[in-house]
C-alpha positions, 0 to 999 in steps of 0.5 A, spaced: 793 333 609 800 330 608 804 332 602 808 326 598 815 329 601 820 325 605 822 328 612 829 327 616 830 329 623 837 331 624 840 328 631 847 328 630 849 333 634 854 332 640 849 336 645 856 339 648 852 345 651 847 341 654 851 335 657 846 330 655 842 328 649 838 334 648 833 330 643 831 325 649 830 331 654 822 331 656 818 338 654 811 337 655 811 330 658 815 327 652 822 327 649 823 333 644 824 328 639 818 325 639 814 332 639 818 333 633 816 326 630 809 327 631 809 334 628 813 332 621 808 326 621 802 330 620 805 334 614 810 329 610 807 323 607 813 320 604 818 316 608 821 319 615 828 318 617 833 319 623 840 322 621 844 319 627 851 316 628 848 313 635 842 308 633 841 306 640 837 312 643 832 312 637 831 305 635 824 305 639 821 310 634 821 305 629 824 309 624 830 308 619 836 311 622 842 313 618 849 314 620 853 320 616 855 318 609 861 323 610 863 323 618 865 329 622 862 334 617 857 337 621 849 339 620 851 340 612 853 332 612 847 330 616 843 334 610 847 331 605 846 324 608 838 325 608 837 327 601 841 321 599 837 316 603 830 320 601 825 316 597 822 323 594 824 329 590 823 334 596 825 332 604 823 336 610 829 337 614 828 339 621 833 338 628 831 334 633 831 339 638 826 344 636 820 342 641 815 347 638 815 346 630 809 349 627 805 344 623 801 350 619 808 353 617 811 346 615 805 345 611 806 352 607 814 351 606 812 344 603 807 347 599 812 352 596 817 347 593 815 347 586 820 350 582 825 351 588 831 347 591 830 350 597 824 353 601 827 356 607 824 361 613 828 367 615 828 368 623 826 375 625 833 378 624 833 375 616 837 369 617 835 363 614 833 357 619 837 352 615 835 346 619 827 347 618 827 347 611 825 343 605 830 341 600 830 338 593 835 333 590 838 338 586 842 340 592 846 334 593 851 335 588 852 343 590 852 340 597 857 335 595 862 340 592 862 344 599 863 338 603 869 335 599 872 342 600 871 342 607 866 348 607 861 346 612 857 352 613 850 350 611 847 356 607 854 356 603 851 352 597 845 356 597 848 361 592 848 355 587 841 353 587 834 356 587 832 358 593 825 361 596 825 365 602 819 365 607 819 371 611 815 376 615 808 376 614 808 370 610 811 367 617 806 371 621 800 368 619 802 361 621 807 362 627 807 370 629 811 368 635 817 364 631 816 359 636 818 354 631 825 356 631 826 355 638 832 350 639 834 347 646 841 347 646 842 349 654 839 347 661 837 355 660 833 353 654 830 347 657 827 350 663 824 356 658 821 350 653 818 347 659 815 353 662 813 355 654 810 348 654 806 349 660 803 355 658 801 353 651 798 347 654 
């Protein structure tokens, strides 16, 4: 069941390694961004938005599209923009290039949000997957301080807020293969994603 949280799909990257807009490339017969949208709609009962500086590629989705409030600040700037526009206390934030988002895992992250500013899964190497996490409005000021200082590492502000890390067996019960964290950044990634999609049906 969808929870009353917002969702933001960050699509502000330059796709330099791909050479074309990776969000619009097809995996499993549809553009990656549409796969992402289908999945976040299953878990987010609040507003769903796209954060992108180029509106045109996403207008057909019928969603609000917001350009970065502070240009050229990378993913952290996109996160800030999403939280500023969010109509809910918490927002699920994902990237436009993740074709295998796990609905059960996203639901679990959302369910852990009470009492925390960030709920973030850790990958197999123990690193936070910051573009697949739930953020509260309490992150806005700490993020803004980092942006103003041009300290743009996304997890840089985590030390200033309450963070709930989800790792190991907690993730295994929902996504043991960690396919949720698969990003399509290169032509090689795209080929692998298409093979995976075919195998998964």
